[in-house]
C-alpha positions as CSV (number, residue, x, y, z in Angstrom):
1,X,-18.5,-38.6,20.8
2,X,-15.9,-36.6,23.6
3,X,-13.0,-37.9,21.5
4,X,-15.0,-36.0,18.1
5,X,-15.9,-33.3,20.1
6,X,-12.5,-32.9,21.7
7,X,-11.1,-33.1,17.7
8,X,-13.4,-30.4,16.7
9,X,-12.6,-28.1,19.5
10,X,-8.7,-28.7,18.8
11,X,-9.4,-27.8,15.1
12,X,-11.3,-24.6,15.8
13,X,-8.6,-23.6,18.2
14,X,-5.8,-24.0,15.7
15,X,-8.1,-22.0,13.1
16,X,-7.9,-19.3,15.3
17,X,-4.5,-19.3,16.8
18,X,-3.6,-19.4,12.7
19,X,-5.6,-16.2,12.3
20,X,-4.3,-14.5,15.2
21,X,-0.4,-15.5,14.1
22,X,-1.7,-14.1,10.4
23,X,-3.2,-11.0,12.1
24,X,-0.4,-9.9,14.2
25,X,2.3,-10.7,11.5
26,X,0.3,-8.7,8.5
27,X,-1.7,-6.7,10.7
28,X,-5.0,-7.4,9.0
29,X,-8.6,-8.5,10.1
30,X,-10.0,-8.9,13.4
31,X,-6.7,-9.4,15.1
32,X,-4.7,-6.7,13.4
33,X,-4.6,-4.5,16.7
34,X,-2.8,-7.1,18.5
35,X,0.1,-6.2,15.5
36,X,3.0,-3.7,17.1
37,X,3.8,-1.5,14.3
38,X,6.5,0.3,16.1
39,X,8.7,-3.0,16.0
40,X,8.1,-3.4,11.9
41,X,8.8,0.5,11.5
42,X,12.4,0.0,13.6
43,X,13.1,-2.9,11.3
44,X,12.6,-0.8,8.1
45,X,15.0,1.9,9.8
46,X,17.5,-0.7,10.5
47,X,17.5,-2.1,7.0
48,X,17.9,1.3,5.2
49,X,20.7,3.1,6.9
50,X,19.6,7.2,6.7
51,X,22.8,8.7,5.6
52,X,23.5,5.6,3.0
53,X,19.7,5.7,1.5
54,X,19.4,9.3,0.8
55,X,17.3,10.5,-2.4
56,X,16.0,6.5,-3.7
57,X,12.6,5.4,-4.4
58,X,10.3,4.8,-1.5
59,X,7.4,2.6,-1.6
60,X,5.5,3.9,1.1
61,X,2.2,1.6,2.5
62,X,0.4,-0.6,3.2
63,X,1.1,-4.7,3.4
64,X,1.2,-5.3,-1.0
65,X,4.0,-3.3,-0.3
66,X,5.3,-5.1,2.9
67,X,4.6,-8.5,1.4
68,X,6.7,-7.7,-1.5
69,X,9.8,-9.4,-0.8
70,X,11.3,-9.5,-4.3
71,X,10.4,-5.7,-4.9
72,X,14.2,-4.8,-4.8
73,X,14.8,-7.7,-7.4
74,X,12.1,-7.5,-9.6
75,X,12.9,-3.5,-9.9
76,X,16.7,-3.7,-10.1
77,X,18.0,-1.1,-11.8
78,X,16.5,1.3,-9.4
79,X,17.4,2.8,-6.2
80,X,14.3,1.6,-4.5
81,X,13.4,0.8,-0.8
82,X,10.4,-0.9,0.2
83,X,9.4,1.1,3.4
84,X,5.6,-0.6,3.4
85,X,4.5,-2.0,6.5
86,X,1.4,-4.9,7.6
87,X,-2.1,-3.1,7.6
88,X,-0.9,0.6,7.4
89,X,-3.5,2.9,6.9
90,X,-3.2,7.0,5.7
91,X,-2.7,8.1,9.5
92,X,-0.2,5.3,10.4
93,X,1.9,6.6,7.2
94,X,1.8,10.4,8.7
95,X,2.3,9.3,12.3
96,X,5.5,7.4,11.5
97,X,6.9,9.7,8.4
98,X,9.5,11.5,10.9
99,X,11.1,7.8,11.2
100,X,11.1,6.5,8.0
101,X,10.2,9.0,5.3
102,X,11.3,12.7,5.6
103,X,14.6,11.2,6.9
104,X,15.4,9.7,3.6
105,X,15.0,12.8,1.2
106,X,13.6,10.7,-1.3
107,X,13.2,11.8,-4.7
108,X,10.2,9.7,-5.7
109,X,7.7,8.1,-3.4
110,X,5.0,5.3,-4.1
111,X,1.8,5.6,-1.9
112,X,-0.9,2.9,-1.2
113,X,-3.1,1.9,1.6
114,X,-6.2,1.0,-0.6
115,X,-9.3,-0.4,1.1
116,X,-7.3,-0.2,4.9
117,X,-8.6,3.2,5.3
118,X,-12.1,2.6,5.1
119,X,-13.2,-0.9,6.0
120,X,-13.6,-0.2,9.6
121,X,-15.2,3.4,8.4
122,X,-19.1,4.2,9.0
123,X,-21.6,6.3,7.2
124,X,-22.9,6.3,4.1
125,X,-20.4,5.5,0.9
126,X,-20.6,9.2,0.3
127,X,-19.5,10.0,3.5
128,X,-16.7,7.7,3.8
129,X,-15.2,9.1,0.5
130,X,-15.5,12.5,1.9
131,X,-13.8,11.5,4.9
132,X,-11.0,9.5,3.4
133,X,-10.4,12.3,0.7
134,X,-10.1,15.0,3.0
135,X,-7.4,13.4,5.0
136,X,-5.6,12.0,1.9
137,X,-5.5,16.0,0.8
138,X,-4.3,16.9,4.2
139,X,-1.5,14.2,4.3
140,X,0.1,14.8,0.2
141,X,-0.1,18.3,1.6
142,X,2.4,17.7,4.7
143,X,4.3,15.4,2.7
144,X,5.0,17.9,0.0
145,X,5.7,20.5,2.9
146,X,8.3,18.5,4.3
147,X,9.8,16.9,0.7
148,X,9.0,20.0,-1.4
149,X,11.3,18.4,-3.9
150,X,10.1,14.9,-3.9
151,X,7.5,13.6,-6.7
152,X,4.6,11.7,-5.2
153,X,3.4,8.5,-7.1
154,X,-0.5,7.7,-5.5
155,X,-1.5,4.1,-6.5
156,X,-4.7,3.3,-6.9
157,X,-6.4,1.1,-4.6
158,X,-6.5,-2.4,-5.9
159,X,-9.8,-4.0,-6.5
160,X,-9.9,-7.5,-4.1
161,X,-12.1,-10.4,-4.6
162,X,-11.1,-11.0,-1.0
163,X,-12.9,-7.5,-0.3
164,X,-15.1,-7.4,-3.5
165,X,-18.2,-5.7,-1.0
166,X,-16.0,-2.5,-1.1
167,X,-15.4,-2.6,-4.9
168,X,-17.8,0.0,-5.7
169,X,-16.3,2.4,-3.2
170,X,-12.9,1.5,-4.3
171,X,-13.9,2.7,-7.2
172,X,-15.0,6.3,-6.2
173,X,-11.8,6.7,-3.9
174,X,-10.0,6.2,-7.0
175,X,-11.9,8.7,-9.5
176,X,-11.4,10.9,-6.7
177,X,-7.8,10.4,-6.4
178,X,-7.2,10.8,-10.1
179,X,-9.0,14.0,-10.0
180,X,-6.8,15.4,-7.0
181,X,-3.9,14.1,-8.8
182,X,-4.6,15.9,-11.8
183,X,-4.7,19.3,-10.3
184,X,-1.5,18.7,-8.0
185,X,1.6,19.6,-9.7
186,X,3.7,17.5,-7.1
187,X,1.0,14.1,-7.4
188,X,0.9,11.6,-10.6
189,X,-2.0,9.0,-10.2
190,X,-1.3,5.4,-11.3
191,X,-4.5,3.5,-12.2
192,X,-3.9,-0.4,-12.0
193,X,-8.1,-1.2,-11.2
194,X,-8.4,-2.9,-14.1
195,X,-5.3,-5.1,-13.3
196,X,-7.7,-7.3,-11.1
197,X,-11.3,-6.7,-11.8
198,X,-12.8,-6.8,-15.2
199,X,-15.9,-5.1,-14.8
200,X,-17.5,-8.9,-14.2
201,X,-14.7,-11.3,-12.9
202,X,-12.2,-10.8,-10.7
203,X,-8.3,-12.0,-11.2
204,X,-8.2,-14.3,-8.3
205,X,-5.1,-16.0,-9.8
206,X,-3.0,-12.6,-8.9
207,X,-3.5,-12.9,-5.4
208,X,-2.7,-15.3,-2.5
209,X,-5.8,-17.2,-0.8
210,X,-7.0,-14.3,1.1
211,X,-7.8,-12.6,-1.6
212,X,-6.5,-9.5,-0.8
213,X,-2.9,-9.8,-1.2
214,X,-0.8,-9.9,-4.7
215,X,1.1,-13.4,-5.0
216,X,4.6,-12.7,-6.9
217,X,2.7,-13.3,-10.3
218,X,0.2,-10.4,-9.2
219,X,3.0,-8.2,-8.0
220,X,5.2,-8.7,-10.8
221,X,2.2,-7.5,-13.4
222,X,1.8,-4.7,-11.1
223,X,5.3,-4.3,-11.5
224,X,5.7,-4.7,-15.6
225,X,2.7,-2.8,-16.4
226,X,2.2,-0.3,-13.9
227,X,5.0,0.8,-11.9
228,X,8.4,0.3,-13.8
229,X,6.8,2.4,-17.0
230,X,5.8,5.1,-14.5
231,X,9.8,5.5,-12.9
232,X,10.9,5.1,-16.0
233,X,9.1,8.3,-17.1
234,X,9.7,10.0,-13.9
235,X,13.2,9.3,-14.5
236,X,13.1,10.3,-18.2
237,X,11.2,13.9,-17.2
238,X,13.9,14.7,-14.2
239,X,16.9,14.3,-16.5
240,X,15.0,16.2,-19.6
241,X,14.8,19.3,-17.2
242,X,18.1,19.3,-15.8
243,X,19.2,18.9,-19.7
244,X,17.3,21.9,-20.1
C-alpha cells in the first residue's frame, strides 16, 4: 500500500511539474506568472537586428504566433519577423513595444492576443467586452501615433476547443473588432474564427493536445487561407498607391 501511494504521489508530482514547466515555457495556465517575459523579449531583439530588419512584416502577439516555429519558412518570399511571446496580453504588447515593435518601423503588423485578454477578467460578458475594447482602441491609437505609416492587421481571436467556455465572448469581441477596424483607416480585420469552429464542432485536429495552441497543420491553414492572402492584398495596394 505504501509503495502504491508513493507511486501515485510521484505521478501527481510529475504531472504538476510538467504543468509548471509548460506554463513557464509558453506563459500559459496557472503557472504563467512564473514565466519571465523580459528574457523572451530580449531574445527577440537579439534575433532581429534593428538595423537590418527595418520595414518588414511583424507578427506581434501571443503564443499562437510564438509557437509558429516555421513562420519564416511558411511565408517564404515575404520579409516576416516573429515577435510573438508566450501568454502575452494587449497590456504586454504596449509594455514591450518600445523594445520589439517601434524601433523596427514595420510596414505591416499582424496583431493577435485573443482570449488571453479576458480569461482572468471579472464581471459580465458585456463588461468584459467593454473593458477589452476600450483598451484595444487606446492601444491601436498609440501604435498608430508611434508608427503613422504602418498598416495594422487585427487577427480575430481563435475559437478554441480548450477554452470553449469563452467561445461566445470571443465571438462578441471579434464582432466589435471588425466594426472598429471597418471604421479605422489604418486597421484591417481578418476573421479566421470559422477555421476552428463551425457553430457545432471544433476542428480539434488543428491543435496540439491542450486545445489552445495550433499545431503545424493548423498554422499552415491559418497562413494559407487567411494570412498570406491579406499580405498579398496589402502589398498590391501599396504598389498601386506608389504607381499612382
